[in-house]
C-alpha positions in Angstrom: -8.6 39.8 -4.8 -5.5 37.8 -5.8 -2.9 38.3 -2.8 0.8 37.5 -2.3 1.0 34.3 -0.1 3.4 35.8 2.2 1.1 38.8 2.8 -2.2 37.0 3.3 -0.5 34.6 5.9 1.4 37.5 7.8 -1.6 39.3 8.0 -3.6 36.2 9.6 -0.7 35.8 11.9 -1.0 39.1 13.5 -4.5 38.7 14.3 -3.8 35.2 16.0 -5.1 33.2 12.8 -3.8 30.8 10.3 -4.9 30.7 6.7 -6.2 27.2 5.3 -4.9 26.0 1.9 -6.9 23.7 0.0 -5.7 21.2 -3.0 -8.0 21.7 -5.9 -7.7 19.0 -8.4 -10.5 20.9 -10.2 -12.3 23.9 -10.7 -15.7 22.9 -8.9 -13.6 22.3 -5.6 -12.0 25.8 -6.2 -15.2 27.6 -6.8 -16.7 25.8 -3.5 -13.6 26.9 -1.8 -13.5 30.5 -2.7 -17.5 30.7 -2.0 -16.8 29.6 1.6 -14.0 31.9 2.0 -16.3 34.9 0.8 -19.1 33.8 3.2 -16.8 33.9 6.1 -14.8 36.9 5.1 -11.7 35.1 5.4 -8.8 34.6 3.1 -8.0 31.2 1.7 -5.1 29.3 -0.5 -5.7 27.3 -3.7 -3.1 24.7 -3.9 -2.4 22.8 -7.2 -0.3 19.5 -6.8 2.8 19.0 -9.1 1.3 16.0 -10.9 -1.4 18.1 -11.9 0.5 21.1 -12.7 2.6 18.6 -15.1 -0.1 18.2 -17.7 -1.5 20.8 -20.2 -4.8 20.6 -18.5 -3.4 21.5 -15.2 -1.8 24.4 -16.3 -4.9 25.5 -17.7 -6.5 24.9 -14.3 -3.9 27.2 -12.6 -4.6 29.8 -15.2 -8.5 29.6 -14.1 -7.6 29.8 -10.7 -5.7 32.7 -10.9 -8.7 34.4 -12.6 -10.8 33.1 -10.1 -8.5 34.6 -7.4 -8.6 38.1 -9.1 -12.5 38.0 -8.9 -12.9 37.0 -5.4 -14.2 39.1 -3.0 -11.7 38.1 -0.3 -7.8 37.7 -0.5 -7.1 34.5 -2.4 -3.4 33.1 -3.3 -2.7 30.4 -5.8 0.3 28.0 -5.1 2.0 25.1 -6.6 2.4 22.5 -4.1 5.3 20.2 -3.2 7.2 20.8 -6.6 10.9 19.9 -7.4 11.3 19.8 -10.9 12.4 23.3 -12.2 10.5 23.0 -15.4 7.3 22.1 -13.9 7.8 25.1 -11.6 8.6 27.7 -14.4 5.5 26.4 -16.6 3.1 26.7 -13.4 4.1 30.2 -12.7 4.0 31.2 -16.1 0.5 29.7 -15.9 -0.5 32.0 -12.9 0.9 30.6 -9.8 2.6 33.3 -7.8 4.0 31.1 -4.8 5.6 27.7 -5.0 6.4 25.1 -2.4 10.0 24.3 -3.6 10.2 20.8 -2.1 13.5 19.4 -1.4 12.9 17.5 1.7 13.6 14.2 0.2 17.2 15.2 -0.5 20.3 15.6 1.5 20.4 19.0 3.6 22.9 20.9 1.2 21.0 19.5 -1.9 17.7 20.8 -0.5 19.2 24.2 0.1 20.7 24.3 -3.5 17.4 23.2 -5.1 15.6 26.2 -3.3 18.4 28.4 -4.4 18.5 27.3 -7.9 14.7 27.7 -8.3 14.9 31.1 -6.8 17.7 32.2 -9.4 15.9 30.7 -12.2 12.7 32.7 -11.3 14.7 36.0 -10.8 16.5 35.5 -14.1 12.9 35.2 -15.7 12.1 38.6 -14.2 9.8 36.7 -11.3 11.6 37.5 -8.1 8.2 38.4 -6.9 6.9 34.6 -6.6 6.9 33.5 -3.1 8.9 30.7 -2.0 8.0 28.1 0.6 10.5 25.6 1.6 10.4 22.5 3.5 12.7 20.9 6.0 12.2 17.4 7.2 10.0 14.7 5.8 6.4 13.8 6.0 5.5 10.2 5.4 2.7 9.6 3.0 1.8 10.7 -0.5 -0.1 14.1 -0.7 -1.9 12.7 -3.7 -3.1 9.3 -2.0 -5.5 8.9 1.2 -4.2 5.6 1.6 -1.1 3.5 0.3 1.0 3.9 3.4 0.9 2.9 6.8 2.0 5.6 8.9 4.4 4.6 11.7 3.3 5.1 15.0 6.7 7.1 15.8 7.2 10.2 13.8 10.2 9.9 11.3 11.8 12.7 9.4 11.2 15.4 12.0 12.6 18.9 11.4 16.0 19.4 12.9 15.1 22.8 14.8 19.0 23.4 15.1 19.1 23.5 11.1 16.4 26.0 10.8 18.2 29.4 11.0 20.8 28.2 8.4 18.3 26.9 6.3 16.0 29.8 6.0 19.2 32.2 5.8 20.7 30.3 3.0 17.5 29.8 0.9 15.9 32.9 1.6 12.4 31.1 1.9 9.6 33.3 3.0 7.7 30.3 4.6 9.1 27.0 6.0 7.1 23.9 6.2 7.9 21.7 9.1 7.4 17.9 9.8 6.5 17.5 13.6 4.6 14.3 13.4 2.0 15.5 10.7 1.8 13.0 7.7 0.1 13.0 4.2 -3.1 10.9 3.8 -5.1 9.3 6.5 -3.5 8.8 10.2 -2.9 5.3 11.6 -4.4 5.9 14.9 -4.6 9.2 16.6 -2.3 12.1 15.3 0.7 12.7 17.7 2.1 16.2 17.0 5.3 17.0 18.4 4.3 20.6 19.7 7.7 20.7 21.6 9.5 20.5 18.4 7.1 23.1 16.7 7.8 25.4 19.5 11.6 25.0 19.3 11.4 25.9 15.7 9.1 28.8 16.2 11.7 30.6 18.4 14.4 30.1 15.9 12.8 32.0 12.8 10.6 35.1 12.4 9.0 33.7 8.9 6.0 31.7 9.0 5.5 28.1 9.6 3.4 25.7 7.6 1.6 22.5 8.8 1.0 20.1 5.9 -1.3 17.0 6.3 -3.7 18.6 8.6 -6.6 16.5 7.5 -7.4 14.3 10.7 -5.9 16.3 13.1 -8.4 17.4 15.8 -9.7 21.0 15.6 -8.7 21.6 19.4 -5.1 20.7 18.2 -5.1 22.9 15.0 -6.2 25.7 17.0 -2.5 25.7 18.8 -1.0 26.3 15.6 -1.1 30.1 15.1 0.3 30.7 18.6 3.4 29.0 17.4 3.9 30.9 14.5 1.9 28.4 12.0 0.3 30.9 9.5 -0.7 28.4 6.7 -2.3 25.0 7.4 -2.7 22.6 4.2 -5.9 20.2 3.6 -6.1 17.7 0.9 -7.4 14.2 2.2 -10.5 15.0 4.0 -11.7 17.4 1.1 -11.1 14.7 -1.5 -12.5 11.6 0.4 -15.7 13.9 1.2 -16.4 14.7 -2.2 -15.9 11.1 -3.6 -18.0 9.7 -0.8 -20.7 12.0 -1.9 -20.4 11.2 -5.5 -20.5 7.4 -4.7 -23.8 7.9 -2.6 -25.6 10.2 -5.1 -24.5 9.0 -8.5 -27.1 6.3 -8.8 -30.0 8.7 -8.2 -29.0 11.3 -10.4 -28.4 8.8 -13.3 -31.9 7.7 -12.5 -32.8 11.6 -12.6 -32.1 11.7 -16.5 -28.3 12.0 -15.8 -28.7 15.0 -13.8 -25.3 16.2 -13.8 -26.0 19.7 -12.7 -27.9 18.7 -9.5 -24.9 16.3 -8.8 -22.4 19.1 -9.3 -24.6 21.0 -6.5 -24.0 18.3 -4.1 -20.3 18.3 -4.7 -20.2 21.9 -4.5 -21.9 21.7 -0.9 -19.6 18.9 0.2 -16.3 20.9 -0.5 -17.7 24.2 0.7 -18.9 22.7 4.1 -15.4 21.3 4.5 -13.8 24.4 3.7 -16.2 26.6 5.8 -15.0 24.4 8.8 -11.4 24.7 8.2 -11.6 28.5 8.1 -13.7 28.6 11.3 -11.3 26.4 13.0 -8.1 28.3 12.1 -9.8 32.0 12.5 -9.8 34.0 15.4 
C-alpha cells in the first residue's frame, strides 16, 4: 500500500525503529525490495536518483514504482532523491513520486533555504502541497551514484551545524531533515566514524524525523543506535548495487552457456537484492 513518507517514518519511530530506503535504478531491484519488506511485515522506501529521473525511462520507472507501491502488502513510499533541478522535481512528482529530497546542501545557507521554499511554493501552485519535502543541511562527501571515485577524508567535512537546525526547519517547512554527521556516499575510506554527539545535539533541536544518508558500510551495531536519536529514515545504495553487480559478474558466463538463460540470471539478481534488503529491514526494526 502506498503511504506518505512522513507517516511511514513517524510511525516507525514511535516503535523505536527506522525505515530503510533503497535506491532503485531498475524495476527488478524494486521488486526484490518490496518482496523483502512484505516478508518482514515492515515498510520500506523506494528511491529514484535525480540522474535517473531526468530521463524519459526514469520517469516511466517512477510510474511503475508507484504502481508497485499501490499493490504492495506493506507500506511503501516512492521518493525522488537528492534533487535540485525544479523541472526534474516537477516531472518526477507528475510521474508518481510523492516525496522529494530537495537538496541544496552544496549551496550557501540562505540559497539552500530559498531552493526548498521555491520548490514547495511551485508544488503548491500545481495543487501538490501534499508532496512530502525532505531537505538536507550539511554536505556529504562522495557521489550517491558511484561507489568509487572519491577518497573520503579521514576527518569528516561539511558536518551539519546544529545551531542552524531550528531556523532551517522553521523557514523551509521541511518534514524530514537529512544530516551530515560523518556519513558519506559511496565506500568509506577506513572505518566509518560517525559523530554521534553531533547527531544527538541535532536531535534535541527539532521534532521532525532525521535522515541518515550513506548508510552502506556502517556496521549494524552502529545503525541500531540511530532511531534513539530520532533518525527515522536510513538510505542504502552502494552495497545494494555492488552486491548485484558482483553477482552478475560471477554468474553471467554460466548463464550464457546455459542458452542465454536470462530468467535464471534475473532470479539470482532478485535473490541478491532481496537478501540485502531483508538484512537492512531487520537491522533497523524493533
